[in-house]
KOLDREN-670307 format. One line per 3 residues: number of its first residue (from 1); for each residue x, y, z of C-alpha. Coordinates in nm, 3 decimals, padded with zeros to 5 digits. Example, Ala and Ser with C-alpha at 12.3 -4.5 7.8 and 13.67 -1.06 7.14 Angstrom:
// KOLDREN-670307
1	01.230,-00.450,00.780  01.367,-00.106,00.714 $
END
This chain:
// KOLDREN-670307
1	-06.531,02.510,-07.756  -06.594,02.130,-07.880  -06.780,02.037,-08.139 $
4	-07.061,01.798,-07.999  -07.123,01.716,-08.317  -06.936,01.392,-08.269 $
7	-07.000,01.312,-07.930  -06.797,00.982,-07.919  -06.482,01.139,-08.035 $
10	-06.499,01.406,-07.735  -06.589,01.126,-07.490  -06.211,00.952,-07.607 $
13	-06.063,01.318,-07.566  -06.122,01.325,-07.179  -06.078,00.958,-07.139 $
16	-05.718,00.978,-07.293  -05.697,01.314,-07.041  -05.750,01.086,-06.712 $
19	-05.550,00.853,-06.821  -05.233,01.044,-06.848  -05.317,01.232,-06.512 $
22	-05.330,00.943,-06.358  -05.094,00.812,-06.427  -04.900,01.123,-06.365 $
25	-05.021,01.048,-05.995  -04.830,00.674,-05.984  -04.540,00.856,-05.728 $
28	-04.732,00.961,-05.453  -04.974,00.652,-05.439  -05.133,00.722,-05.078 $
31	-05.025,00.365,-04.861  -04.995,00.298,-04.552  -04.796,00.486,-04.213 $
34	-04.416,00.401,-04.209  -04.301,00.401,-03.906  -03.972,00.509,-03.783 $
37	-03.632,00.365,-03.847  -03.558,00.118,-03.555  -03.273,00.203,-03.372 $
40	-02.951,-00.003,-03.415  -02.845,00.071,-03.088  -02.879,-00.029,-02.748 $
43	-02.894,00.280,-02.562  -02.614,00.285,-02.280  -02.662,00.122,-01.960 $
46	-02.631,00.222,-01.506  -02.507,00.608,-01.612  -02.383,00.680,-01.273 $
49	-02.115,01.081,-01.238  -01.864,01.049,-00.927  -01.643,01.350,-00.842 $
52	-01.309,01.185,-00.729  -01.068,01.572,-00.718  -01.165,01.795,-00.937 $
55	-01.255,01.533,-01.183  -01.582,01.418,-01.223  -01.579,01.084,-01.349 $
58	-01.940,00.922,-01.564  -01.944,00.586,-01.549  -02.155,00.354,-01.766 $
61	-02.236,-00.001,-01.914  -02.304,-00.073,-02.313  -02.534,-00.440,-02.331 $
64	-02.674,-00.633,-02.664  -02.365,-00.500,-02.746  -02.263,-00.793,-03.078 $
67	-02.043,-00.832,-03.366  -02.327,-00.664,-03.613  -02.467,-00.395,-03.376 $
70	-02.164,-00.240,-03.205  -02.077,00.129,-03.098  -01.798,00.311,-03.245 $
73	-01.747,00.559,-03.003  -01.981,00.660,-02.643  -02.036,01.091,-02.730 $
76	-02.088,01.241,-02.310  -02.291,01.530,-02.368  -02.283,01.769,-02.071 $
79	-02.532,02.077,-01.937  -02.459,02.330,-01.639  -02.782,02.391,-01.527 $
82	-02.834,02.551,-01.158  -02.819,02.397,-00.858  -03.231,02.466,-00.747 $
85	-03.363,02.346,-01.102  -03.595,02.115,-01.156  -03.469,01.723,-01.132 $
88	-03.730,01.665,-01.472  -03.571,01.764,-01.777  -03.771,01.687,-02.122 $
91	-03.479,01.549,-02.312  -03.513,01.750,-02.647  -03.399,02.060,-02.364 $
94	-03.114,01.819,-02.301  -03.014,01.817,-02.594  -03.065,02.125,-02.726 $
97	-02.878,02.313,-02.466  -02.615,02.050,-02.393  -02.250,02.069,-02.485 $
100	-02.065,01.716,-02.650  -01.765,01.835,-02.450  -01.563,01.476,-02.586 $
103	-01.623,01.032,-02.677  -01.455,00.691,-02.545  -01.374,00.527,-02.894 $
106	-01.477,00.175,-02.987  -01.183,00.044,-02.824  -01.208,00.212,-02.523 $
109	-01.498,00.064,-02.408  -01.465,-00.283,-02.574  -01.193,-00.305,-02.267 $
112	-01.289,-00.569,-01.963  -01.320,-00.247,-01.739  -01.705,-00.030,-01.704 $
115	-01.601,00.259,-01.940  -01.531,00.592,-01.812  -01.473,00.968,-01.874 $
118	-01.287,01.188,-01.636  -01.464,01.567,-01.688  -01.282,01.884,-01.491 $
121	-01.419,02.186,-01.324  -01.251,02.430,-01.164  -01.183,02.459,-00.802 $
124	-01.086,02.838,-00.758  -01.445,02.870,-00.962  -01.649,02.965,-00.671 $
127	-02.008,02.952,-00.893  -01.977,02.552,-00.873  -02.100,02.702,-00.627 $
130	-02.442,02.728,-00.738  -02.449,02.473,-01.128  -02.547,02.118,-01.102 $
133	-02.401,01.936,-01.383  -02.574,01.697,-01.614  -02.454,01.422,-01.764 $
136	-02.593,01.162,-02.044  -02.411,00.924,-02.308  -02.535,00.868,-02.667 $
139	-02.362,00.582,-02.836  -02.294,00.611,-03.223  -02.242,00.305,-03.499 $
142	-02.004,00.263,-03.772  -02.220,00.413,-04.009  -02.239,00.727,-03.748 $
145	-02.616,00.585,-03.655  -02.675,00.707,-03.272  -02.830,00.495,-03.048 $
148	-03.113,00.598,-02.770  -03.047,00.895,-02.517  -02.933,00.715,-02.209 $
151	-03.039,00.823,-01.884  -02.898,01.135,-01.637  -02.695,01.145,-01.414 $
154	-02.676,01.408,-01.209  -02.365,01.594,-01.056  -02.346,01.850,-00.736 $
157	-01.963,01.969,-00.777  -01.797,02.053,-00.465  -01.426,02.221,-00.381 $
160	-01.397,02.175,00.037  -01.295,01.884,-00.083  -00.901,01.724,00.024 $
163	-00.596,01.783,-00.150  -00.458,01.417,-00.213  -00.224,01.258,-00.004 $
166	00.132,01.258,-00.026  00.517,01.089,00.099  00.333,00.757,00.138 $
169	00.584,00.530,00.209  00.605,00.112,00.307  00.768,-00.132,00.558 $
172	00.757,-00.447,00.510  00.707,-00.691,00.816  00.704,-01.051,00.899 $
175	00.293,-01.030,00.912  00.235,-00.625,00.717  00.301,-00.472,00.444 $
178	00.290,-00.082,00.673  00.203,00.226,00.518  00.258,00.584,00.614 $
181	00.158,00.824,00.429  00.192,01.235,00.458  -00.207,01.349,00.537 $
184	-00.323,01.710,00.290  -00.332,01.987,00.474  -00.607,02.232,00.255 $
187	-00.885,02.169,00.007  -00.861,02.231,-00.260  -01.081,02.506,-00.285 $
190	-00.743,02.637,-00.061  -00.936,02.661,00.255  -00.808,02.444,00.580 $
193	-00.830,02.055,00.536  -00.995,01.892,00.877  -01.128,01.628,00.957 $
196	-01.040,01.418,00.684  -01.033,01.078,00.635  -00.821,00.793,00.428 $
199	-00.907,00.523,00.143  -00.607,00.330,00.032  -00.642,00.065,-00.249 $
202	-00.413,-00.172,-00.386  -00.379,-00.332,-00.748  -00.111,-00.606,-00.892 $
205	00.189,-00.484,-01.144  00.006,-00.518,-01.488  -00.384,-00.510,-01.352 $
208	-00.560,-00.254,-01.345  -00.824,-00.394,-01.140  -00.771,-00.181,-00.809 $
211	-00.931,-00.292,-00.468  -00.949,-00.060,-00.166  -00.751,-00.229,00.116 $
214	-01.027,-00.131,00.430  -01.311,-00.174,00.519  -01.398,00.201,00.597 $
217	-01.267,00.538,00.554  -00.918,00.540,00.839  -00.868,00.851,01.017 $
220	-00.529,00.813,01.088  -00.283,00.826,00.759  -00.108,00.445,00.847 $
223	-00.234,00.075,00.708  -00.098,-00.269,00.774  -00.205,-00.472,00.450 $
226	-00.179,-00.781,00.569  -00.354,-00.957,00.310  00.017,-00.973,00.098 $
229	00.214,-01.264,-00.123  00.585,-01.228,-00.130  00.725,-01.235,-00.424 $
232	00.382,-01.014,-00.572  00.453,-00.668,-00.618  00.166,-00.406,-00.576 $
235	00.045,-00.041,-00.734  -00.071,00.098,-00.337  -00.211,00.476,-00.386 $
238	-00.424,00.653,-00.123  -00.734,00.930,-00.164  -00.801,01.118,00.119 $
241	-01.184,01.164,00.206  -01.399,01.496,00.287  -01.788,01.492,00.449 $
244	-01.895,01.768,00.193  -02.270,01.846,00.240  -02.274,01.473,00.439 $
247	-02.221,01.294,00.135  -01.818,01.117,00.132  -01.654,01.238,-00.191 $
250	-01.224,01.120,-00.170  -00.933,01.318,-00.361  -00.725,01.245,-00.640 $
253	-00.524,00.934,-00.544  -00.199,01.057,-00.400  00.152,00.928,-00.629 $
256	00.104,00.578,-00.646  00.388,00.330,-00.448  00.491,00.022,-00.625 $
259	00.612,-00.203,-00.328  00.781,-00.583,-00.407  00.768,-00.754,-00.053 $
262	01.076,-00.974,-00.008  01.057,-01.251,00.260  01.390,-01.187,00.450 $
265	01.221,-01.280,00.775  01.366,-01.718,00.879  01.112,-01.854,01.088 $
268	01.131,-01.948,01.505  01.429,-02.200,01.651  01.235,-02.554,01.717 $
271	01.177,-02.596,02.047  01.161,-02.850,02.262  01.342,-03.165,02.046 $
274	01.408,-03.454,02.212  01.565,-03.801,02.183  01.602,-04.138,02.222 $
277	01.841,-04.469,02.166  01.848,-04.802,02.139  01.975,-05.124,01.868 $
280	02.227,-04.819,01.738  01.988,-04.596,01.608  01.896,-04.214,01.741 $
283	01.539,-04.094,01.687  01.555,-03.712,01.698  01.120,-03.590,01.839 $
286	01.051,-03.247,01.752  00.702,-03.065,01.774  00.563,-02.813,01.399 $
289	00.684,-02.455,01.348  00.409,-02.245,01.285  00.509,-02.076,01.063 $
292	00.304,-02.095,00.711  00.553,-02.018,00.526  00.770,-02.342,00.645 $
295	00.913,-02.540,00.370  01.099,-02.799,00.604  01.358,-02.859,00.873 $
298	01.717,-02.957,00.835  01.942,-03.183,01.106  02.254,-03.132,01.247 $
301	02.505,-03.319,01.476  02.804,-03.232,01.621  03.054,-03.519,01.841 $
304	03.069,-03.437,02.196  03.456,-03.399,02.306  03.587,-03.368,01.992 $
307	03.499,-03.019,01.753  03.192,-02.940,01.814  03.154,-02.921,01.386 $
310	02.871,-02.972,01.308  02.778,-03.238,01.039  02.435,-03.215,00.799 $
313	02.237,-03.483,00.763  01.984,-03.381,00.590  02.083,-03.258,00.246 $
316	01.742,-03.106,00.192  01.495,-02.991,00.451  01.229,-03.242,00.582 $
319	00.865,-03.184,00.644  00.832,-03.468,00.871  00.907,-03.382,01.280 $
322	01.118,-03.677,01.377  01.415,-03.828,01.261  01.642,-04.110,01.244 $
325	02.003,-04.097,01.243  02.132,-04.434,01.136  02.493,-04.343,01.125 $
328	02.627,-04.304,01.525  02.885,-04.539,01.649  02.781,-04.703,01.905 $
331	02.885,-04.630,02.253  02.944,-04.227,02.136  02.698,-03.943,02.273 $
334	02.619,-03.677,02.018  02.480,-03.329,02.011  02.143,-03.299,01.786 $
337	02.012,-02.914,01.652  01.741,-02.865,01.438  01.678,-02.575,01.235 $
340	01.384,-02.436,01.002  01.306,-02.363,00.680  01.123,-02.068,00.470 $
343	01.015,-02.139,00.102  01.235,-01.856,-00.006  01.565,-02.089,00.198 $
346	01.547,-01.785,00.492  01.669,-02.051,00.765  01.624,-02.064,01.136 $
349	01.813,-02.035,01.481  01.939,-02.416,01.613  01.735,-02.554,01.858 $
352	01.871,-02.560,02.179  02.103,-02.968,02.132  01.986,-03.223,02.296 $
355	02.194,-03.533,02.406  02.252,-03.912,02.315  02.469,-04.227,02.354 $
358	02.415,-04.398,02.067  02.283,-04.739,02.259  02.437,-05.090,02.092 $
END
């Protein structure tokens, strides 16, 4: 026991002990609660999944991306579940049971097109008829820090979807690119492909932007694309459309067909050419041609009673529909013709002639 005969000494000892104890507790100082660190990236938005043949295409958007807050990759997560399972699913359950099936790189996320990831299923596996696939996306920055999980997108894989069309061909006319193709005979599961419709897609060579050309699915394997430009190179693909459980599902695309339409079609010959002469001049008149790609008109002349050889009076096509010939000889009769020329150099047949005597 301590010697109580010296109470002040004992008090000093106790104060020292308390001081040491207080110093040791400094690292465990209790303060206000600290919130968990914020996510540096926003969650991916607008998650959708669309079936094309045996592929399920997952698409999404990334928002609020800046130079300092940019995703280095996007992880795609998938959970296979019973088709009739409840649609509501807690996030922790999904994260525990889902599998990482792939990622998109930062470069793939930075392209002008919507980011997309292609997942495949085996249509020969009948068990997919009872399954539903649930997807989610999580963005990750260059330090490995994840974003919140995106919303879910679900798909019900269907095997009774037509195979891709084949043998796509094209014929170019003045007014249209006429497309024809071979419709599929079977579905992915080898059942007969019945009541199949078609969608036609086109893009310009050098561009990744593809547009559908038909307003509604086509009942026959042919299509006339009338909105085109000569000398522009296009790539066409055809997708079959199957109706599954009331929903249209497209096939994989047909083999691509590259078409560069060339205008080899001359305009129609001008009509109703008329002429009159006075004061040694010959004036010609004719109606305008209707072609949209018309460049102009060429005037020809021959002398009646001579060898009928034609003289070109306009070295280059003229755009007006009148012409004055100042080179005729008074008293002679000439035969005049007009042709139409388009911007690609195609020249029409000659018009019917008009005979005019040069009046002094």
